[in-house]
C-alpha positions in Angstrom: 0.0 0.0 0.0 1.4 3.5 -0.9 2.2 5.8 2.1 -0.7 8.1 1.3 -3.1 5.1 1.4 -1.5 3.9 4.6 -2.1 7.3 6.2 -5.7 7.3 5.2 -6.2 3.7 6.4 -4.5 4.7 9.7 -6.7 7.7 10.0 -9.9 5.7 9.4 -8.9 2.8 11.7 -8.0 5.2 14.5 -11.2 7.1 14.2 -13.4 4.0 14.0 -11.6 2.6 17.1 -12.7 5.8 19.0 -16.1 6.4 17.4 -17.6 3.3 15.7 -20.9 5.1 15.1 -19.3 8.0 13.1 -21.0 8.5 9.8 -19.1 8.5 6.5 -19.5 12.3 6.0 -17.9 13.0 9.4 -15.2 10.5 8.8 -14.4 12.0 5.4 -14.2 15.5 7.0 -12.0 14.1 9.8 -9.7 12.5 7.2 -9.6 15.5 4.9 -10.8 13.5 1.9 -13.9 13.5 -0.3 -16.8 11.3 0.6 -16.2 9.2 -2.5 -12.6 8.6 -1.6 -13.5 7.8 1.9 -16.2 5.3 0.7 -13.7 3.6 -1.5 -11.0 3.4 1.2 -13.6 2.1 3.8 -14.8 -0.5 1.4 -11.2 -1.7 0.9 -10.8 -2.0 4.7 -14.1 -4.0 4.8 -12.8 -6.2 1.9 -9.6 -6.9 3.8 -11.6 -8.0 6.8 -10.3 -5.2 9.0 -13.7 -3.4 9.5 -17.1 -4.9 10.0 -20.2 -2.9 9.2 -23.3 -3.4 11.3 -26.7 -1.8 11.1 -28.4 -0.1 14.0 -31.4 2.1 14.2 -30.7 5.8 15.2 -34.4 6.6 14.8 -37.5 4.8 13.7 -37.2 6.5 10.3 -33.6 5.7 9.2 -30.9 3.2 9.5 -27.4 4.0 10.7 -24.2 2.0 10.6 -21.6 1.1 13.2 -18.1 0.4 11.9 -16.3 -2.0 14.1 -12.7 -3.0 13.9 -12.2 -6.7 13.7 -9.3 -8.4 15.5 -7.4 -8.3 12.2 -8.2 -4.6 11.9 -6.9 -4.0 15.4 -3.7 -5.8 14.5 -3.4 -4.0 11.1 -4.0 -0.6 12.9 -1.1 -1.4 15.3 1.2 -2.5 12.4 0.4 0.4 10.1 0.9 2.8 13.0 4.3 1.4 13.8 5.3 1.7 10.1 3.9 5.2 9.9 5.7 6.3 13.0 9.0 4.8 11.8 8.6 6.7 8.5 7.7 10.0 10.2 10.7 9.6 12.6 13.0 9.2 9.6 11.4 12.3 7.9 11.8 14.2 11.2 15.5 13.3 11.5 16.1 14.3 7.9 14.3 17.6 8.4 16.2 18.3 11.6 19.5 17.7 9.9 18.5 20.0 7.0 17.5 22.7 9.4 20.8 22.4 11.2 22.7 22.7 7.8 20.7 25.7 6.8 21.2 27.4 10.2 24.9 26.8 9.9 24.9 28.2 6.4 23.0 31.3 7.4 25.3 31.9 10.4 28.2 32.0 7.9 29.6 28.7 8.7 
């Protein structure tokens, strides 16, 4: 999975772990993606077996959904988070080194 897809998957999995009754529109806003892209990514997580969708009634007039992480989803969330953190730490280290080089250059070194 490309890093951007990983980040979206992590964002979705983390939010669903905290708020399984979140609707897709709220989830898309939280993730900063379109509703269509969120729907596509969410279906991919369901297809992988990481998320289970269950119906529940919010009112007598409409159905809502609960998005529950499966045991595989919980494991995937942890693994993706570790990989994401490792990548961000490498980016942070590279950025810190670049900032130090630029400061040294600006100071006339």
